[in-house]
Backbone as a printed PyTorch tensor [residue, N CA C, xyz], in Angstrom:
tensor([[[ -8.1060,  12.3580,   1.1940],
         [ -7.9530,  11.3210,   2.2630],
         [ -8.7700,  10.1140,   2.4510]],

        [[ -8.1600,   9.1060,   2.6100],
         [ -9.0940,   7.7720,   2.7780],
         [ -9.7470,   7.6660,   4.1720]],

        [[-11.2560,   7.2470,   4.0230],
         [-11.8180,   7.4920,   5.3510],
         [-11.6270,   5.9520,   5.8680]],

        [[-11.7910,   5.7870,   7.0920],
         [-10.9620,   4.5010,   7.9630],
         [-12.0230,   3.2870,   7.4090]],

        [[-13.3140,   3.5080,   7.4560],
         [-14.0750,   2.4750,   6.8900],
         [-13.4170,   1.7260,   5.8530]],

        [[-13.0260,   2.4740,   4.7520],
         [-12.3570,   1.5090,   3.5720],
         [-11.2390,   1.2490,   3.9890]],

        [[-10.2390,   1.7140,   4.6420],
         [ -8.8900,   1.1720,   5.0320],
         [ -9.2680,  -0.2050,   5.8030]],

        [[-10.4280,  -0.0410,   6.4080],
         [-10.8700,  -1.0970,   7.4820],
         [-11.2080,  -2.3440,   6.7150]],

        [[-11.9090,  -2.1830,   5.8890],
         [-12.4140,  -3.2530,   4.8410],
         [-11.2620,  -3.7680,   3.8860]],

        [[-10.5750,  -2.8660,   3.3610],
         [ -8.9470,  -3.4600,   2.7410],
         [ -8.2480,  -4.1140,   3.7120]],

        [[ -7.9600,  -3.9450,   4.8950],
         [ -6.9540,  -4.3270,   5.8720],
         [ -7.8820,  -6.0040,   6.2190]],

        [[ -9.2020,  -6.2470,   6.2760],
         [ -9.7120,  -7.4820,   6.5910],
         [ -9.3940,  -8.4220,   5.4040]],

        [[ -9.6930,  -7.5910,   4.1200],
         [ -9.3610,  -8.3530,   2.5300],
         [ -8.2170,  -8.8980,   2.7290]],

        [[ -7.0020,  -8.0690,   3.1240],
         [ -5.6980,  -8.3470,   2.9530],
         [ -5.3170,  -9.4760,   4.2870]],

        [[ -5.9740,  -9.4200,   5.3270],
         [ -5.7510, -10.5370,   6.3410],
         [ -6.1480, -11.7090,   5.9000]],

        [[ -7.4100, -11.6600,   5.1820],
         [ -8.1560, -13.1140,   4.7420],
         [ -7.0960, -13.3620,   3.8930]],

        [[ -6.2940, -12.8930,   3.3900],
         [ -5.6340, -13.3300,   1.9760],
         [ -3.9780, -13.8810,   2.5460]],

        [[ -4.0040, -13.5570,   4.1420],
         [ -2.8820, -14.2420,   4.9360],
         [ -2.0030, -13.0000,   5.1940]],

        [[ -2.2810, -11.9110,   4.7820],
         [ -1.1990, -10.5700,   4.8560],
         [ -1.1020, -10.1070,   6.0080]],

        [[ -0.0270,  -9.8610,   6.6050],
         [ -0.0100,  -9.4480,   8.0080],
         [ -0.5950,  -7.6610,   7.8430]],

        [[ -1.1140,  -7.2450,   8.8550],
         [ -1.5870,  -5.9310,   8.7810],
         [ -1.6800,  -5.6620,  10.4500]],

        [[ -1.0540,  -4.5540,  10.7580],
         [ -0.5650,  -3.7620,  11.9350],
         [ -1.9380,  -3.4420,  12.5290]],

        [[ -2.0310,  -3.0560,  13.8610],
         [ -3.1980,  -2.4720,  14.5550],
         [ -3.4050,  -0.8230,  14.0580]],

        [[ -2.2320,  -0.4130,  13.5050],
         [ -2.3060,   0.9140,  12.9810],
         [ -2.4170,   0.8600,  11.1950]],

        [[ -2.7630,  -0.3440,  10.7480],
         [ -3.1330,  -0.6050,   9.3840],
         [ -1.8810,  -0.2420,   8.5440]],

        [[ -0.7800,  -0.9070,   8.8600],
         [  0.1750,  -1.1100,   8.1030],
         [  0.3750,  -2.3690,   7.4830]],

        [[  1.3790,  -2.7390,   6.5350],
         [  1.2800,  -3.6570,   5.8890],
         [  2.6700,  -3.9030,   5.2740]],

        [[  3.1210,  -5.0710,   5.0260],
         [  4.4330,  -5.2890,   4.4930],
         [  4.3740,  -5.2620,   2.8370]],

        [[  5.6330,  -5.4650,   2.3490],
         [  5.9470,  -4.9060,   0.9650],
         [  4.9880,  -5.7670,   0.2530]],

        [[  4.5840,  -7.1950,   0.6640],
         [  3.9750,  -7.7810,  -0.3730],
         [  2.2480,  -7.5320,  -0.5030]],

        [[  1.7900,  -6.8220,   0.9350],
         [  0.4330,  -6.4050,   1.1390],
         [  0.4180,  -5.1480,   0.2560]],

        [[  1.4140,  -4.0060,   0.0190],
         [  1.1580,  -3.0590,  -0.3880],
         [  1.3150,  -3.2590,  -2.1000]],

        [[  2.0850,  -4.3900,  -2.3030],
         [  2.2240,  -4.7620,  -3.8320],
         [  1.0130,  -5.3400,  -4.5230]],

        [[  0.3010,  -6.0910,  -3.4890],
         [ -1.1470,  -6.6510,  -3.5470],
         [ -2.1010,  -5.8220,  -4.1970]],

        [[ -2.2380,  -4.4470,  -3.0440],
         [ -3.2460,  -3.5270,  -3.2140],
         [ -2.8730,  -2.6370,  -4.5370]],

        [[ -1.4520,  -2.5450,  -4.9330],
         [ -0.9610,  -1.9230,  -6.1640],
         [ -1.3270,  -2.7620,  -7.2560]],

        [[ -1.4890,  -4.0630,  -7.1300],
         [ -1.8010,  -4.7710,  -8.3440],
         [ -0.2130,  -5.0510,  -9.2150]],

        [[  0.5940,  -5.0090,  -8.4650],
         [  2.1650,  -5.1430,  -9.2590],
         [  2.8680,  -6.1320,  -8.2500]],

        [[  4.2120,  -6.5890,  -8.7920],
         [  5.0090,  -7.2450,  -7.8340],
         [  5.9480,  -6.5540,  -6.8060]],

        [[  6.3540,  -7.2430,  -5.8140],
         [  7.3520,  -6.8600,  -5.0300],
         [  8.6730,  -6.3750,  -5.6160]],

        [[  8.7170,  -6.7390,  -6.6390],
         [ 10.3860,  -6.1320,  -7.7180],
         [  9.7740,  -5.1040,  -8.2100]],

        [[  8.5520,  -4.7220,  -8.6030],
         [  8.2200,  -3.4410,  -9.2140],
         [  8.1660,  -2.3230,  -8.1470]],

        [[  7.6610,  -2.8170,  -6.6580],
         [  7.6860,  -1.9790,  -5.9270],
         [  8.8000,  -1.4300,  -5.4190]],

        [[  9.9770,  -2.3770,  -5.2870],
         [ 11.5190,  -1.7610,  -5.0650],
         [ 11.9800,  -1.2080,  -6.1620]],

        [[ 11.7480,  -1.3450,  -7.1760],
         [ 11.8610,  -0.4090,  -8.5370],
         [ 11.5520,   0.8450,  -8.1240]],

        [[ 10.3110,   1.1800,  -7.9370],
         [  9.8250,   2.3600,  -7.6400],
         [ 10.2920,   3.1820,  -6.4530]],

        [[ 10.7580,   2.3920,  -5.2750],
         [ 11.4090,   3.0360,  -4.2410],
         [ 12.5860,   3.5280,  -4.5920]],

        [[ 13.5030,   2.8670,  -5.5330],
         [ 14.8760,   3.2240,  -5.7920],
         [ 14.6730,   4.3260,  -6.8990]],

        [[ 13.6910,   4.3730,  -7.4380],
         [ 13.2330,   5.6960,  -8.1340],
         [ 12.6670,   6.8560,  -7.5910]],

        [[ 12.2720,   6.5730,  -6.4610],
         [ 11.8540,   7.7390,  -5.5020],
         [ 10.2010,   7.9670,  -6.0460]],

        [[  9.7710,   6.9440,  -6.4990],
         [  8.3080,   7.2810,  -7.0220],
         [  7.1560,   6.0950,  -6.4890]],

        [[  7.6300,   5.4000,  -5.6090],
         [  6.7560,   4.6170,  -4.6380],
         [  6.0110,   5.3230,  -3.6170]],

        [[  4.9430,   4.5290,  -3.3200],
         [  4.2230,   5.4940,  -2.2460],
         [  4.9490,   5.3920,  -0.9930]],

        [[  4.4120,   6.3860,   0.0360],
         [  5.2260,   6.6380,   1.3370],
         [  5.4340,   5.7070,   1.9430]],

        [[  6.4370,   5.1580,   2.4430],
         [  6.8070,   3.8270,   3.4040],
         [  7.4370,   4.2480,   4.5350]],

        [[  7.6110,   3.2900,   5.3750],
         [  7.9890,   3.5420,   6.8060],
         [  9.0990,   2.3380,   7.1260]],

        [[ 10.4670,   2.8740,   7.3680],
         [ 11.3830,   2.0010,   7.4360],
         [ 11.8950,   1.7330,   8.9660]],

        [[ 11.2830,   1.3430,   9.6470],
         [ 11.7970,   1.0860,  11.2260],
         [ 11.7560,  -0.4120,  11.6170]],

        [[ 12.8930,  -0.8340,  11.6720],
         [ 12.9070,  -2.4940,  11.5290],
         [ 12.3200,  -2.8370,   9.8440]],

        [[ 11.4010,  -3.7080,   9.8190],
         [ 10.9430,  -4.1050,   8.6070],
         [ 10.4240,  -2.7960,   8.0010]],

        [[ 10.5000,  -2.9290,   6.5630],
         [  9.8400,  -1.7520,   5.7590],
         [  8.2910,  -2.1500,   5.7430]],

        [[  7.4190,  -0.9410,   6.1480],
         [  5.9970,  -0.9090,   5.7900],
         [  5.3830,   0.0870,   5.1130]],

        [[  4.2970,  -0.3020,   4.6500],
         [  3.4630,   0.9470,   4.1110],
         [  2.0250,   1.0040,   4.7460]],

        [[  1.5300,   2.3290,   5.1110],
         [  0.3280,   2.3890,   5.5180],
         [ -0.7300,   2.1030,   4.5500]],

        [[ -1.9610,   1.4020,   4.7010],
         [ -2.8430,   1.4280,   3.4350],
         [ -3.3780,   2.8640,   3.0960]],

        [[ -3.7730,   3.5430,   3.6610],
         [ -3.9190,   4.6740,   3.4590],
         [ -3.0430,   5.4200,   2.7750]],

        [[ -1.7800,   5.2720,   2.9200],
         [ -0.9960,   6.0930,   1.8250],
         [ -0.7640,   5.4500,   0.7030]],

        [[ -1.0390,   4.1480,   0.3290],
         [ -1.2480,   3.1850,  -0.7430],
         [ -2.3080,   3.8230,  -1.6920]],

        [[ -3.3280,   3.8930,  -1.0630],
         [ -4.5390,   4.3710,  -1.6620],
         [ -4.6580,   5.7380,  -2.2190]],

        [[ -4.0120,   6.8380,  -1.0390],
         [ -3.5740,   8.1030,  -1.8260],
         [ -2.7070,   7.8740,  -3.0220]],

        [[ -1.8120,   7.0320,  -2.9340],
         [ -0.5440,   6.8730,  -4.0360],
         [ -1.6950,   6.6130,  -5.3380]],

        [[ -2.4120,   5.5110,  -5.2010],
         [ -3.1800,   5.1170,  -6.3860],
         [ -3.8760,   6.3730,  -6.9710]],

        [[ -4.7240,   6.9080,  -6.0850],
         [ -5.6470,   7.8720,  -6.3080],
         [ -4.9140,   9.2680,  -6.7440]],

        [[ -3.8580,   9.4340,  -6.6080],
         [ -2.8690,  10.3930,  -7.3010],
         [ -2.3670,  10.0750,  -8.7610]],

        [[ -2.7410,   8.9300,  -9.2900],
         [ -1.9790,   8.4100, -10.4680],
         [ -3.3940,   8.2960, -11.4720]],

        [[ -4.7250,   8.6730, -10.9100],
         [ -5.5780,   8.7000, -11.6480],
         [ -5.5110,   9.5870, -13.0780]],

        [[ -5.8460,   9.0900, -14.1740],
         [ -6.2100,  10.2160, -15.2450],
         [ -7.2290,  10.2190, -15.9730]],

        [[ -7.7700,  11.2470, -16.2000],
         [ -8.9360,  11.3580, -17.0920],
         [ -8.5110,  11.1910, -18.7080]],

        [[ -9.4730,   9.9280, -19.2360],
         [ -9.6250,   9.9710, -20.4720],
         [ -9.3490,  11.3960, -21.2990]],

        [[ -8.4740,  11.3230, -22.4310],
         [ -8.6150,  12.6040, -23.3380],
         [ -9.6060,  12.6010, -24.0220]]])
């Protein structure tokens, strides 16, 4: 689980770069892609393949910052 202080720091960094961040720490697709270090097109492909971070589709598609961070953590690998 990601701590709120980390989420808050990332939210501020995204806002400073001009991304929308909701009061409950959701971001649009572009903000999620920024955090993941990928393009929005790659994120769309991952959604189509059902391998993307958990997202919310209520009007405009959004991602919780904590869900994106958990997605990244779940993909950490140890060197063999």
